[in-house]
N, C-alpha and C positions, 0 to 999 in steps of 0.2 A: 619247120620254122627256124629262121636264123637265130643264133644265140649270140649274146654279147657279154662282155665283161662290165660289171658295175663296180666302180671304185667306192668301197666303204672304208671306214676307219680301220677295220681289222685286216681286210684282204680283198683281192679281186674275186668275184664270184661269177658263175655261169647263170644267166637268166635270159629267157626269151627276149629278143631284141626290143619289141614294142614295150614290154614291161620294164626293161632296163632303161629305156629312154624316158618313159613316163616317171619312173621312180626318181631318176636324177633330177627331173624337172620339178617334182612335187615333194621331195623328201623333207625339205625344211617346213613346208606347209603342213605335211603330215605330222611331223614332230611337234609343231605348235598346237595342232588340234588334239593330239594325245595329251599334251600338257594341260590343255583346257579341261579335259575329262578329269585329270588328277586334282583339279582345283574347283570342281563343282561343289558348292556349299550344301551342307546337309539339308537345309530348308528347301532345296530344289529336288531332293531325291524323289519325293512323291510324284512330282510332275514328270520326271524322267520315267518313272514306272508307268504313268498314264500314257506317255508317248509310245512306249513299247507295247502297250495294250492296243493302241490305235493303228500301228503301222502294218500289221500283217494284211496282205492283199489290198492295201490302200497306198496312196501316194505319200511318200515321206513328207513332202512339202505341205500337204493337207494336214497331216498329223501335227506338224509343227505349228501351223496356224491355229488349229483347235486347241492345242496345249497352251499357246499364248493367251487365247481367250479364256480358257479355264483359269489360268493364273490371274488374269485381269478381274475375273469374277470371284477370286479367292475360293475356288471350288473345294479345296482341302478343308476349309473351315465352315463355309456357308452352305446352307441347304438349298439346292436348286437342281432341276432336271437338266442334265447335259445333252439329252437326246436331240433337241433342235439344233445344237451346234454341230453334231455329228452328221445329221442328214441334210444340212444346208448345202445346196448344189455348188456353191462357190468354193467349198472345201470339203467335199463329200467323203465320208468314211464308210466303206463297205461294212456290212453286218452291223449297222449302227445300233440296232436293238440289243443284240447280244453284247456288244462292246460297252454300251451304256450300263447294262447290268454289271459287267466286269468292273467298270470304273467306280460304281457306287459301292460294290463289295470291297474293292481296294481301299476306298476311303475309310471304311469301317476297320479294316485289318491293319492299316499302315503303321500305327504306333507299335504293334507287335512285330511287324515286318522290319521296321527300322531297328528295333532291338536285336533282331536276328542278324541283320547286316553288320551291326557293330560288333556282335559276338564272333561272327565267322568270317569277317572280311579278310583275314589272313589265311583262310582256308577256302580259296575260291571254288574248287571243284565241289567241296561239301556244300558251300553256300548255293551254288547253282542247283544242286539237287533239292535243297530245302525250298528255294524260291519256286522251282518248277512244281513241287508238290503243294505249295501254299497259296500261290496267286492264280486265281481263275483267269484264263486267257494266256498264261505263260506256258510255253514248252521250253525245251532246252535252249533253243535258239533265242527266244525272247528273254529268258533269264540271263543268258550270256550278254545279250545286247544291252539290257538294263545295267548289268554290272559294269560293262565297259564304259557306259555313259556316265557312271559315277566314279570312274577311276579305279575299278577293281579288275585287273587284267588277268588273263590266263585261259578261261574257257573260250572256245571258238563259236562264231556266229555263222552257222551253215544255212544257206538258202540256195536256190537254183542259180542265182547270179554268181555267187562265190564258187559253186561247183563247176560252172562253165569255165571260169578262169583257172581253177585248179587243174582241170583237164588240159587246158591250153598250155599249162606249165609242165605237163608230163605226168601229173598225178592221176592214176587210174581210178576215177570215181564214177558213181552212177549219175545219170542225167538229172534225176529227181531227188529232192531232199530226203534225208533218211526218215524212215517211219517208225523206228524203234531206237531205244537207247544204245543197244549194242552196235548197230549200224552207225549211229551218230559218232560213237566213241572211236570206231575203227577209222572213219574218215578224219576225225579230229587228230588222231595219232599220226596218220599219214601226212596231214598238213603240217603238223608241228615238226615232224622229222625233216620235211622239205625246208621249212623255215630255218632250222638249224643248219642244214646243208648249205643254203645260200646266204646265211648270215643276215637275214632280215627278220625282225620279230613279227609274230603273227598279227598283232594289232596294226602295225604299219602296213603289212601286206593286205590286210582286210580293207583299210582305207584306200590303198592304191587301187585295188580291184574296183571298189565303188566309184572312185574318181574316173576310172576308165568307162564305167557305165553311164555316169551322169555328167561328167565334165567338171565336177567340183567335189570338194570334200564334204561328205554328209556325216551325220552323227549316228 
């Protein structure tokens, strides 16, 4: 694959040409989106956690629609069964029974979860471990995704789409997502070393990869 120089504020870097072109085209939009994450109000944290429960193996746009409907219904406060929203064919969420259970449990737990976030937000790796152990439906990827969406950066969000792009950039990773913590951390460290080498922060690179999958910047 051809490689090209990307002009950043610090220096020119080597980056595969399709990625360099896309980064130059989208870097301002990516920076704006990351700033949005930094400004998510605390009252929205619960619904960002709901989103990260819903997204695995489901379409992100469907998860966004369901979360908006949960917000409209004031799900965090009011008692109602979210299952019909999840299984609606117009915005279908896979594994809707299990994810409904996870949403209801999250609602019970979230006051304690919010206190944990406030206590450990400056220790993102520690916070990721606590969230992974505490929230049903969260693995390391979902915990990192949730944290990023509320402006806590650092941990990586590893799934098969990200792994595909890491491999295309020359990072030797497995085709399938990691199945244990040690494997996850090994890939994470390889990605972070690459980010440092090419002078693009991991959060920006993550959004770049996803924009190349979808054509727009997702959360």
